[in-house]
Every structure is written in C-alpha cells, then in structure tokens.
Backbone as JSON Lines, residues from 0, in Angstrom:
{"i":0,"aa":"X","n":[98.23,106.25,-33.61],"ca":[97.04,106.94,-33.1],"c":[96.59,107.99,-34.1]}
{"i":1,"aa":"X","n":[95.33,108.05,-34.33],"ca":[94.76,108.99,-35.3],"c":[94.61,110.38,-34.7]}
{"i":2,"aa":"X","n":[94.55,111.37,-35.58],"ca":[94.39,112.75,-35.14],"c":[92.97,113.05,-34.69]}
{"i":3,"aa":"X","n":[91.99,112.37,-35.29],"ca":[90.6,112.61,-34.95],"c":[89.92,111.29,-34.61]}
{"i":4,"aa":"X","n":[88.89,111.39,-33.78],"ca":[88.16,110.2,-33.39],"c":[87.16,109.79,-34.48]}
{"i":5,"aa":"X","n":[86.31,110.74,-34.89],"ca":[85.24,110.43,-35.85],"c":[85.21,111.41,-37.0]}
{"i":6,"aa":"X","n":[85.03,110.87,-38.2],"ca":[84.85,111.68,-39.41],"c":[83.59,111.17,-40.1]}
{"i":7,"aa":"X","n":[82.81,112.12,-40.6],"ca":[81.61,111.76,-41.37],"c":[81.85,112.16,-42.82]}
{"i":8,"aa":"X","n":[81.62,111.22,-43.71],"ca":[81.73,111.45,-45.15],"c":[80.32,111.42,-45.72]}
{"i":9,"aa":"X","n":[79.88,112.55,-46.28],"ca":[78.54,112.64,-46.87],"c":[78.75,112.67,-48.39]}
{"i":10,"aa":"X","n":[78.54,111.52,-49.0],"ca":[78.91,111.31,-50.41],"c":[78.05,110.19,-50.98]}
{"i":11,"aa":"X","n":[77.61,110.36,-52.24],"ca":[76.75,109.34,-52.84],"c":[77.47,108.4,-53.79]}
{"i":12,"aa":"X","n":[78.69,108.71,-54.19],"ca":[79.4,107.87,-55.15],"c":[80.21,106.78,-54.42]}
{"i":13,"aa":"X","n":[79.9,105.5,-54.66],"ca":[80.59,104.41,-53.96],"c":[82.1,104.4,-54.16]}
{"i":14,"aa":"X","n":[82.56,104.75,-55.34],"ca":[84.02,104.76,-55.6],"c":[84.68,105.86,-54.78]}
{"i":15,"aa":"X","n":[84.09,107.04,-54.75],"ca":[84.64,108.14,-53.96],"c":[84.64,107.79,-52.48]}
{"i":16,"aa":"X","n":[83.58,107.13,-52.02],"ca":[83.52,106.7,-50.62],"c":[84.68,105.77,-50.31]}
{"i":17,"aa":"X","n":[84.89,104.79,-51.18],"ca":[85.97,103.82,-50.99],"c":[87.33,104.51,-50.95]}
{"i":18,"aa":"X","n":[87.58,105.4,-51.91],"ca":[88.86,106.1,-51.99],"c":[89.07,106.97,-50.75]}
{"i":19,"aa":"X","n":[88.06,107.75,-50.38],"ca":[88.18,108.62,-49.2],"c":[88.41,107.81,-47.93]}
{"i":20,"aa":"X","n":[87.66,106.74,-47.77],"ca":[87.82,105.89,-46.59],"c":[89.25,105.35,-46.49]}
{"i":21,"aa":"X","n":[89.77,104.88,-47.62],"ca":[91.15,104.35,-47.65],"c":[92.17,105.42,-47.29]}
{"i":22,"aa":"X","n":[92.02,106.6,-47.89],"ca":[92.99,107.68,-47.64],"c":[92.93,108.12,-46.17]}
{"i":23,"aa":"X","n":[91.74,108.27,-45.65],"ca":[91.58,108.69,-44.25],"c":[92.17,107.65,-43.31]}
{"i":24,"aa":"X","n":[91.91,106.39,-43.58],"ca":[92.42,105.3,-42.73],"c":[93.93,105.15,-42.86]}
{"i":25,"aa":"X","n":[94.44,105.11,-44.08],"ca":[95.88,104.92,-44.29],"c":[96.7,106.1,-43.79]}
{"i":26,"aa":"X","n":[96.1,107.28,-43.74],"ca":[96.79,108.47,-43.26],"c":[96.71,108.62,-41.74]}
{"i":27,"aa":"X","n":[96.03,107.69,-41.09],"ca":[95.81,107.76,-39.64],"c":[95.18,109.1,-39.28]}
{"i":28,"aa":"X","n":[94.25,109.54,-40.11],"ca":[93.57,110.82,-39.89],"c":[92.45,110.67,-38.86]}
{"i":29,"aa":"X","n":[91.71,109.55,-38.93],"ca":[90.59,109.33,-38.01],"c":[90.48,107.87,-37.62]}
{"i":30,"aa":"X","n":[90.03,107.64,-36.39],"ca":[89.82,106.28,-35.92],"c":[88.63,105.63,-36.62]}
{"i":31,"aa":"X","n":[87.61,106.44,-36.9],"ca":[86.36,105.9,-37.44],"c":[85.84,106.81,-38.55]}
{"i":32,"aa":"X","n":[85.46,106.2,-39.67],"ca":[84.87,106.93,-40.79],"c":[83.48,106.36,-41.02]}
{"i":33,"aa":"X","n":[82.49,107.23,-40.9],"ca":[81.1,106.84,-41.18],"c":[80.72,107.55,-42.47]}
{"i":34,"aa":"X","n":[80.01,106.86,-43.36],"ca":[79.56,107.52,-44.58],"c":[78.04,107.47,-44.67]}
{"i":35,"aa":"X","n":[77.49,108.55,-45.18],"ca":[76.05,108.67,-45.44],"c":[75.92,109.06,-46.9]}
{"i":36,"aa":"X","n":[74.98,108.44,-47.62],"ca":[74.91,108.65,-49.07],"c":[74.15,109.9,-49.5]}
{"i":37,"aa":"X","n":[73.6,110.64,-48.54],"ca":[73.0,111.94,-48.87],"c":[72.86,112.77,-47.6]}
{"i":38,"aa":"X","n":[72.51,114.04,-47.78],"ca":[72.41,114.95,-46.65],"c":[71.34,114.57,-45.65]}
{"i":39,"aa":"X","n":[70.23,114.01,-46.12],"ca":[69.14,113.6,-45.22],"c":[69.62,112.52,-44.25]}
{"i":40,"aa":"X","n":[70.3,111.51,-44.78],"ca":[70.83,110.46,-43.91],"c":[71.84,111.02,-42.92]}
{"i":41,"aa":"X","n":[72.63,111.99,-43.37],"ca":[73.63,112.6,-42.49],"c":[72.97,113.39,-41.37]}
{"i":42,"aa":"X","n":[71.94,114.16,-41.69],"ca":[71.2,114.91,-40.65],"c":[70.57,113.93,-39.67]}
{"i":43,"aa":"X","n":[69.95,112.88,-40.18],"ca":[69.35,111.86,-39.31],"c":[70.4,111.24,-38.39]}
{"i":44,"aa":"X","n":[71.57,110.95,-38.94],"ca":[72.66,110.35,-38.16],"c":[73.1,111.32,-37.05]}
{"i":45,"aa":"X","n":[73.29,112.59,-37.37],"ca":[73.7,113.57,-36.37],"c":[72.64,113.73,-35.28]}
{"i":46,"aa":"X","n":[71.37,113.77,-35.68],"ca":[70.28,113.87,-34.69],"c":[70.24,112.65,-33.78]}
{"i":47,"aa":"X","n":[70.5,111.48,-34.36],"ca":[70.51,110.25,-33.57],"c":[71.63,110.28,-32.54]}
{"i":48,"aa":"X","n":[72.81,110.71,-32.95],"ca":[73.94,110.82,-32.01],"c":[73.61,111.79,-30.89]}
{"i":49,"aa":"X","n":[73.03,112.92,-31.26],"ca":[72.68,113.94,-30.27],"c":[71.65,113.41,-29.28]}
{"i":50,"aa":"X","n":[70.64,112.7,-29.77],"ca":[69.59,112.14,-28.91],"c":[70.16,111.13,-27.92]}
{"i":51,"aa":"X","n":[71.21,110.42,-28.34],"ca":[71.84,109.42,-27.46],"c":[72.89,110.05,-26.55]}
{"i":52,"aa":"X","n":[73.16,111.34,-26.75],"ca":[74.19,112.01,-25.94],"c":[75.6,111.66,-26.38]}
{"i":53,"aa":"X","n":[75.74,111.15,-27.59],"ca":[77.06,110.79,-28.11],"c":[77.67,111.95,-28.86]}
{"i":54,"aa":"X","n":[78.99,111.94,-28.96],"ca":[79.7,112.99,-29.68],"c":[79.43,112.89,-31.17]}
{"i":55,"aa":"X","n":[79.23,114.06,-31.78],"ca":[79.11,114.09,-33.24],"c":[80.52,114.14,-33.83]}
{"i":56,"aa":"X","n":[80.67,113.79,-35.09],"ca":[82.01,113.8,-35.71],"c":[82.67,115.17,-35.63]}
{"i":57,"aa":"X","n":[83.98,115.16,-35.5],"ca":[84.73,116.42,-35.45],"c":[84.84,117.06,-36.83]}
{"i":58,"aa":"X","n":[84.9,116.21,-37.85],"ca":[85.08,116.67,-39.23],"c":[83.99,116.03,-40.1]}
{"i":59,"aa":"X","n":[83.45,116.84,-41.04],"ca":[82.55,116.31,-42.06],"c":[83.12,116.68,-43.42]}
{"i":60,"aa":"X","n":[83.25,115.7,-44.28],"ca":[83.58,115.92,-45.69],"c":[82.25,115.8,-46.44]}
{"i":61,"aa":"X","n":[81.85,116.88,-47.11],"ca":[80.51,116.99,-47.66],"c":[80.54,117.21,-49.17]}
{"i":62,"aa":"X","n":[79.89,116.31,-49.9],"ca":[79.69,116.49,-51.34],"c":[78.54,117.47,-51.53]}
{"i":63,"aa":"X","n":[78.51,118.14,-52.66],"ca":[77.43,119.09,-52.95],"c":[76.29,118.41,-53.69]}
{"i":64,"aa":"X","n":[76.61,117.71,-54.77],"ca":[75.59,117.13,-55.64],"c":[75.26,115.7,-55.24]}
{"i":65,"aa":"X","n":[74.1,115.55,-54.59],"ca":[73.64,114.24,-54.14],"c":[72.12,114.2,-54.3]}
{"i":66,"aa":"X","n":[71.57,112.99,-54.4],"ca":[70.11,112.87,-54.45],"c":[69.5,113.08,-53.06]}
{"i":67,"aa":"X","n":[68.21,113.23,-53.01],"ca":[67.39,113.36,-51.8],"c":[67.64,114.71,-51.1]}
{"i":68,"aa":"X","n":[68.83,114.91,-50.55],"ca":[69.2,116.19,-49.93],"c":[70.64,116.48,-50.3]}
{"i":69,"aa":"X","n":[70.85,117.55,-51.06],"ca":[72.21,117.87,-51.49],"c":[72.99,118.57,-50.38]}
{"i":70,"aa":"X","n":[74.24,118.88,-50.66],"ca":[75.11,119.49,-49.66],"c":[74.63,120.84,-49.17]}
{"i":71,"aa":"X","n":[74.09,121.66,-50.08],"ca":[73.59,122.99,-49.67],"c":[72.4,122.83,-48.72]}
{"i":72,"aa":"X","n":[71.49,121.91,-49.05],"ca":[70.33,121.68,-48.19],"c":[70.77,121.14,-46.82]}
{"i":73,"aa":"X","n":[71.79,120.29,-46.83],"ca":[72.34,119.77,-45.57],"c":[72.84,120.93,-44.71]}
{"i":74,"aa":"X","n":[73.61,121.84,-45.31],"ca":[74.16,122.97,-44.56],"c":[73.05,123.87,-44.0]}
{"i":75,"aa":"X","n":[72.01,124.09,-44.78],"ca":[70.89,124.91,-44.32],"c":[70.15,124.22,-43.17]}
{"i":76,"aa":"X","n":[69.95,122.92,-43.29],"ca":[69.28,122.17,-42.22],"c":[70.14,122.15,-40.96]}
{"i":77,"aa":"X","n":[71.43,122.01,-41.11],"ca":[72.35,122.03,-39.97],"c":[72.26,123.36,-39.23]}
{"i":78,"aa":"X","n":[72.11,124.45,-39.96],"ca":[71.93,125.77,-39.33],"c":[70.7,125.78,-38.43]}
{"i":79,"aa":"X","n":[69.63,125.11,-38.83],"ca":[68.37,125.09,-38.06],"c":[68.49,124.24,-36.79]}
{"i":80,"aa":"X","n":[69.33,123.22,-36.82],"ca":[69.39,122.29,-35.68],"c":[70.69,122.41,-34.88]}
{"i":81,"aa":"X","n":[71.54,123.36,-35.2],"ca":[72.86,123.42,-34.57],"c":[72.82,123.61,-33.06]}
{"i":82,"aa":"X","n":[71.74,124.18,-32.54],"ca":[71.64,124.37,-31.09],"c":[71.49,123.04,-30.36]}
{"i":83,"aa":"X","n":[71.19,121.95,-31.08],"ca":[71.07,120.62,-30.47],"c":[72.42,120.03,-30.1]}
{"i":84,"aa":"X","n":[73.48,120.61,-30.63],"ca":[74.82,120.04,-30.45],"c":[75.67,120.91,-29.54]}
{"i":85,"aa":"X","n":[76.51,120.27,-28.76],"ca":[77.4,121.03,-27.87],"c":[78.49,121.76,-28.67]}
{"i":86,"aa":"X","n":[78.82,121.22,-29.82],"ca":[79.77,121.88,-30.73],"c":[79.43,121.45,-32.14]}
{"i":87,"aa":"X","n":[79.82,122.27,-33.08],"ca":[79.58,121.94,-34.49],"c":[80.83,121.32,-35.09]}
{"i":88,"aa":"X","n":[80.65,120.39,-36.01],"ca":[81.81,119.83,-36.7],"c":[82.4,120.86,-37.66]}
{"i":89,"aa":"X","n":[83.64,120.67,-38.0],"ca":[84.25,121.49,-39.05],"c":[83.92,120.8,-40.36]}
{"i":90,"aa":"X","n":[83.42,121.56,-41.32],"ca":[82.96,120.99,-42.57],"c":[83.88,121.4,-43.71]}
{"i":91,"aa":"X","n":[84.27,120.39,-44.48],"ca":[85.06,120.6,-45.69],"c":[84.21,120.11,-46.86]}
{"i":92,"aa":"X","n":[83.9,121.02,-47.77],"ca":[83.14,120.62,-48.94],"c":[84.09,119.9,-49.9]}
{"i":93,"aa":"X","n":[83.69,118.73,-50.3],"ca":[84.48,117.88,-51.18],"c":[83.71,117.76,-52.49]}
{"i":94,"aa":"X","n":[84.19,118.45,-53.53],"ca":[83.4,118.51,-54.75],"c":[84.28,118.61,-55.99]}
{"i":95,"aa":"X","n":[83.69,118.26,-57.11],"ca":[84.4,118.38,-58.4],"c":[83.96,119.63,-59.15]}
{"i":96,"aa":"X","n":[83.15,120.47,-58.52],"ca":[82.66,121.67,-59.19],"c":[83.79,122.67,-59.45]}
{"i":97,"aa":"X","n":[83.62,123.45,-60.49],"ca":[84.56,124.54,-60.78],"c":[83.8,125.87,-60.83]}
{"i":98,"aa":"X","n":[82.55,125.85,-60.41],"ca":[81.71,127.04,-60.44],"c":[82.11,128.01,-59.31]}
{"i":99,"aa":"X","n":[82.56,129.22,-59.65],"ca":[82.95,130.2,-58.62],"c":[81.81,130.53,-57.66]}
{"i":100,"aa":"X","n":[80.57,130.41,-58.12],"ca":[79.42,130.68,-57.24],"c":[79.36,129.67,-56.09]}
{"i":101,"aa":"X","n":[79.76,128.43,-56.36],"ca":[79.78,127.42,-55.3],"c":[80.8,127.77,-54.22]}
{"i":102,"aa":"X","n":[81.95,128.26,-54.63],"ca":[82.98,128.66,-53.67],"c":[82.47,129.82,-52.82]}
{"i":103,"aa":"X","n":[81.82,130.78,-53.46],"ca":[81.28,131.94,-52.76],"c":[80.17,131.51,-51.79]}
{"i":104,"aa":"X","n":[79.31,130.64,-52.25],"ca":[78.2,130.17,-51.41],"c":[78.72,129.41,-50.19]}
{"i":105,"aa":"X","n":[79.76,128.62,-50.38],"ca":[80.34,127.86,-49.27],"c":[80.82,128.78,-48.16]}
{"i":106,"aa":"X","n":[81.37,129.91,-48.53],"ca":[81.88,130.87,-47.53],"c":[80.77,131.5,-46.7]}
{"i":107,"aa":"X","n":[79.53,131.4,-47.15],"ca":[78.42,131.99,-46.41],"c":[78.0,131.14,-45.21]}
{"i":108,"aa":"X","n":[78.53,129.93,-45.09],"ca":[78.22,129.05,-43.96],"c":[79.4,129.04,-42.99]}
{"i":109,"aa":"X","n":[79.15,129.42,-41.75],"ca":[80.22,129.49,-40.74],"c":[80.9,128.17,-40.48]}
{"i":110,"aa":"X","n":[80.17,127.07,-40.58],"ca":[80.75,125.75,-40.28],"c":[81.69,125.26,-41.38]}
{"i":111,"aa":"X","n":[81.6,125.85,-42.57],"ca":[82.44,125.41,-43.69],"c":[83.83,126.05,-43.54]}
{"i":112,"aa":"X","n":[84.83,125.18,-43.43],"ca":[86.2,125.63,-43.26],"c":[86.89,125.83,-44.6]}
{"i":113,"aa":"X","n":[86.65,124.9,-45.52],"ca":[87.36,124.96,-46.8],"c":[86.59,124.19,-47.87]}
{"i":114,"aa":"X","n":[87.0,124.42,-49.09],"ca":[86.41,123.77,-50.27],"c":[87.52,122.94,-50.89]}
{"i":115,"aa":"X","n":[87.35,121.64,-50.96],"ca":[88.38,120.73,-51.47],"c":[87.94,120.17,-52.82]}
{"i":116,"aa":"X","n":[88.8,120.22,-53.79],"ca":[88.51,119.58,-55.07],"c":[88.75,118.08,-54.94]}
{"i":117,"aa":"X","n":[87.82,117.3,-55.5],"ca":[88.0,115.84,-55.5],"c":[89.19,115.5,-56.39]}
{"i":118,"aa":"X","n":[89.9,114.47,-56.1],"ca":[89.74,113.55,-54.98],"c":[90.44,114.06,-53.73]}
{"i":119,"aa":"X","n":[90.0,113.56,-52.58],"ca":[90.65,113.86,-51.31],"c":[92.05,113.27,-51.36]}
{"i":120,"aa":"X","n":[93.01,114.0,-50.8],"ca":[94.39,113.51,-50.83],"c":[95.01,113.48,-49.44]}
{"i":121,"aa":"X","n":[96.01,112.65,-49.3],"ca":[96.76,112.57,-48.04],"c":[97.39,113.92,-47.73]}
{"i":122,"aa":"X","n":[97.86,114.61,-48.75],"ca":[98.49,115.92,-48.56],"c":[97.5,116.92,-47.97]}
{"i":123,"aa":"X","n":[96.27,116.9,-48.46],"ca":[95.28,117.81,-47.9],"c":[94.98,117.46,-46.45]}
{"i":124,"aa":"X","n":[94.84,116.18,-46.15],"ca":[94.57,115.77,-44.77],"c":[95.68,116.23,-43.83]}
{"i":125,"aa":"X","n":[96.91,116.22,-44.3],"ca":[98.04,116.65,-43.48],"c":[97.97,118.15,-43.16]}
{"i":126,"aa":"X","n":[97.29,118.92,-44.02],"ca":[97.17,120.37,-43.8],"c":[96.08,120.72,-42.79]}
{"i":127,"aa":"X","n":[95.17,119.82,-42.53],"ca":[94.06,120.09,-41.59],"c":[94.61,120.06,-40.17]}
{"i":128,"aa":"X","n":[94.34,121.12,-39.45],"ca":[94.81,121.23,-38.05],"c":[93.77,120.72,-37.09]}
C-alpha cells in the first residue's frame, strides 16, 4: 500500500518524468502519478478536479524551468485560486538550479515545503512525512 493516493509531477523533460514516475512507483510512495508538462496544464488539471469535486493531489513535484508557464508562475497562479480547494497540496520544487535566489524565492510561498535537487531519489521520498 502506498503512502499517498495521488501525486502530481509538473515537469517538461520526458526522461525526468520517466525516472520520477519509476522511483515514485517502485518506492510505493503513491498509488497514482499524473504528469503535466508545464504549469498551465497543471493549473488546468487542478481546476478540473476541483470543478468535479474530486480530491487534488496531496503532493506536487514542481520543476521551475518549463515552457508556457514556469514553476514560479504556477505558484503565483495557485495563490490566486487556492480558495477553490478544500486543502492545498504540499509542493516540493524539483530542480537542477544552484541559484541561491531560487531557494530564497521558494521559501516565499507557503505551499512550498522543500527544494529538491534533481534527480528525485528513493531516499528523499522516504524522508517525506
């Protein structure tokens, strides 16, 4: 049995999606992993779930650098629509950045729990409560 029911992976790189999906599944971290290739698709997906009265994912792994709508824009848009949800997901930024400003900026969003350096690992998943 998995620890979480639903996880959303917001990532544009197909290889990273494949690796994350495998690690999440093999670690029995989540029953279901949905991926969206940019922040716009992820916002649309969350709005669709909310409109149907379905639960939104408990955890979101969010890349920063993506086309159409990047991770920062996703977080800002989520702030505007968060009242639509009964609860907010816990967000883990999954990025290869080493810019200290990105770490500082991530802390400015209440929904962001932590900043994870790529690649996602089984060890990190085990640390998530």
